[in-house]
N, C-alpha and C positions, 0 to 999 in steps of 0.2 A: 504494500500500500504506500502511495506517495505521501510525503510529509507536507503539510500545509506551509505555504510561504507567507511570512509577514514582514515585508521589506521595510526595514527601519534604519539601517546603517549602511554607509558607504565607506570604503577604504581607498585611499588615493596616494599618489606620490608625485614627484617631479615629472613623471611620464604623462600624467593625466590630471593636473590640478583643476580644481573647480573654477568655473568662470564667474559664477554668481551664486553665492551662498544664500542670499535671500530667496532665490528661486528654489534652491535645494530644500530649504526649510519649508517653504510654501507647498512643496510637493509631498510633504509628509515624512521626510527623513528627519530623524531625531539626533543622530550622532555621526561623527566622522572620526575615523582612525587613520592617521597619516604617517607616512614613513619619515622618521627623523634621522636615523643613522644606519650605517652598515659597517661591519668589521671594526677595525681599530681607528680608521681615519676618515671615512666618508660621512659627510653631513649633507642633508638634502637642502639645496639652496632656496627652495620654494617654501620650506616649512614655516618659517616665522611669519611671513606675509599671509599664508593660508590660515594659520592658527588665529591670527588677529581677526581676519575676515569672518571666520566661522564663529568665533566667540562673540563677535559684535552682533550677530543676528540670533544669538541664544542657543546655538547648537552645542551638544555635548562634544568634548574634544578628547581624543586619545592619540597616543604616539607609539609607534612600533620600531623595533630594532631588527634589522635583517642580520641574523647570525651567520657567521662562517667559521672556518677552522682556525682562525688566527688567535693570538693571545687573548685569553678571556679577561684578564685585568684591563688590558687596553680597550677591549670592547665595552666593558662596564664603564670605564672613565669617559669614553667617547659619548655614550648615551646620556649618562648623568650630567655631563658637562654641557650638553647642547639642547636637550629636549624640553627644558623648562617644565618639569613635572611638578605640579602643585597637587594639593589634596583633592581637587576636583577632576584631575586628569587620569584617564585610564592609561596604563602602560602595559606593553605587550612584547613578547619575543616571537619573531617570525622564524619558525624552525622548519625549514624546507630544504629539499635537495639542491645542492650547489656544486655538483660534480665532485672534483677532487678536493674542493675546499669546503665541503659540507661540514657543518657543526656536528659534533658527536652528542649523544644523549647526555654523557657526563658533563660536557662543556655547557650544554643547555641548562643542566641542573645548577652548575656553578654560576652561570650568568644570572639566572633568576635569583639565587640566594644573594649574590653580590649587590644586585640592583635593589632588591627588597630591603636589604640591610642598610644600604646607602640612603634610601628614602624613609626608612623607619616604617615600612608598610608590609609586614610579613604576611604571606599568603595571598597577596592582592594582584600578583602578576597574572596576566592572561597569556595562555599559550596558543599561538596560531600554528596549525599544522594539519596535514592531511595524510598522504601516504607515508611520509617519513616517520611520524609518531606511531602509526600502525605497524610499520616494519620493525622499528627499533624497540618499541615497548611490547609489542605482541599482545599476548593474553595475560601479561603480568598485571596484577592488581597492586598498585603502589600508592600509599597514602600521600606521598609528596606530590605526585602528579594529580591524583584524584581530588585533592583538596584545593586545587587551583582550577580556574575556569578554562574550559576548552573552547577555542574558536576554531571550529572545524571547517576545513576547505574540502569540499566534495561537490563536483558539478553534475548532479543528478537529482532525481526526485525522491530517492530513498536513501538518505544518509546513513552511514554506519560509523561506529567509533569504537576505540579500544575499551575493554571492560574495566579499565581503571576509573572510568567515569560512568555515572548513571545515565548521563545525557550530555550533549554539548550545551554550551551557553549561548553561543552565536554560531550561525551557519552561513559560510560564504558559499552560496549555491550557484554562483556564476562569476566568471571572470570578464563578463561583458560580451562574451562570444558563445561559449559552451554553457550548457545547463539550462534550467527552466527560465521562463520570463518572470518579471521584467529584467531587462539588461541595461536600461537607461533611466536617467532621472533628469528633470529640468535643471539647468544651471551647470551641467557637466558635459563631458564629451559625448556628442550624439552617437558616436560609434560604439558606445558601451563602456561601462566601468564595473569594478568589483562591487557586487551588491550582496547584502547580508540580511538574513532573516532572524528575528527574535521572537520567541514564543511568549509574548506578554504585551502589556500596554506600554505606551510611551512613558507613563508615570512610573511604572515598575522598572523600566530600563533606566530612567534617570536616577531612581532611588539606589540602584545597585551598580551604576556605571563605573565609578572609580574604585570602590572597595569590594564589590562583589557581595556585599551584605545587604539583603533586601530589608526595607523598612517594614516592621510588623504591622499588620492591619490595625486600623484605629478601632477601638471598641465602641459599640453602640452606647450612647449616653443613656442612663437609666430613664430619663424623661421620655425617651422615644419608645420605651417598652410598654406593651399593653398586656396586662394579666387578666384573664377571664376566669372567674370562680363561680361555679354552679353549686347552690346549696338547696337541698330538698328539706323543707320544714313543714310541720303540721300547721293547720290554720290557727291563727291567734297568737303565734309565736313571732316575736320581733327579733331581727338580726341587726346588730351594729357592726359596721366595718370601719376599722381604724387603719390608716396607712402610716406605717413606720418608715421614716427616711432610712435609706441604705447607709451603711458606714462609709 
């Protein structure tokens, strides 16, 4: 059975920066995740301007690092020194195949730990991956990975994911060419962009965007509760009802 698509997030880079974030927001997109860095030295030259434009119209902002096989401490420093991660910013590791320079699973672990420690935000890193995490983690159930959100890349209607997670948090269902529709959104490249589905409302997404911790539901105030009491009494008997305020 195909999984329903609820298109709410785009991810972009210098290859396909948005042209009009007001149009993006008006089209119903709630969040943007943008490439900040890659390896030890690359920084995306469009990142700062795109970040300012997206935040100006009230979009949620996230930053990702494209990991490779180079020195992990250098990659951590590159990301932390450039991406301007504040408490409202989602941060993510892009863990995907990169030929002979592919990041290893242990390197991914160390990058996540180093960035989370540097930000003081333990457990809040998002992992973006598709085939690579399936191949490297396999059927292993690991609390380290399972306790962090999975942003799954799979361009088809029936996504699958490693058993370390109960489910994905975000699903990149298309790269703008392959995968289900829609592939485009107003304000971006008309040829297609990476589009992502979220199983929830915009309010839920905003609540857990940066930390991954959803806001608990607001309890119904007692004044909105109605209690119906039925009493069977014989004729001539009076009943007094006294409402005691709740503690």
